[in-house]
C-alpha positions, -999 to +999 in steps of 0.1 A: +000+000+000+029+024+008+044+021-027+011+028-044+006+059-022+040+072-031+033+071-068+001+091-063+018+117-041+047+120-066+024+127-095+004+152-074+036+169-062+049+171-098+019+191-110+021+214-079+058+219-085+051+228-122+024+253-111+048+268-085+076+271-111+053+289-136+041+313-108+005+303-110+001+287-076+012+313-051+002+309-015-006+280+006-019+257-021+016+254-037+033+249-004+012+220+009+029+186+009+062+193-008+077+159-011+115+162-016+126+138-044+155+134-067+146+164-089+136+188-062+155+221-062+165+243-033+141+270-046+112+246-040+122+241-004+126+279+001+092+284-015+078+259+010+088+284+037+121+270+049+146+298+055+180+298+039+196+297+074+177+265+083+187+250+049+223+257+055+222+243+090+206+211+076+233+209+049+262+219+070+275+240+042+265+272+024+235+268+002+243+268-036+223+286-063+186+280-054+179+265-088+204+237-080+188+202-078+193+190-042+204+155-053+229+168-077+244+191-051+246+162-026+265+141-052+289+170-060+295+176-023+299+140-013+268+142+009+243+114+014+211+125-004+188+103+018+202+120+049+199+155+035+164+147+021+152+135+055+165+166+072+150+190+046+117+171+046+115+176+084+120+213+079+093+215+052+069+197+074+076+219+104+066+250+084 
């Protein structure tokens, strides 16, 4: 059941991420339920209400360009994406 739910959430999140990227879904609607995945950018996390300072605390390093894909950044920095993803997801859910 968990796997099926993840697929649904992912497709829902993708359309909400597209709407946020095009600027059509400003406000709470675009912020609800950001699910950090392999192609999520730092901008999406910032748009979900997480501060740059909190992001940098979670990363342990300075935040790169907000348009950077988090997973790519982790790979380049030698960070474990799953660990970073879990920390950032907790920040998003705390907002």
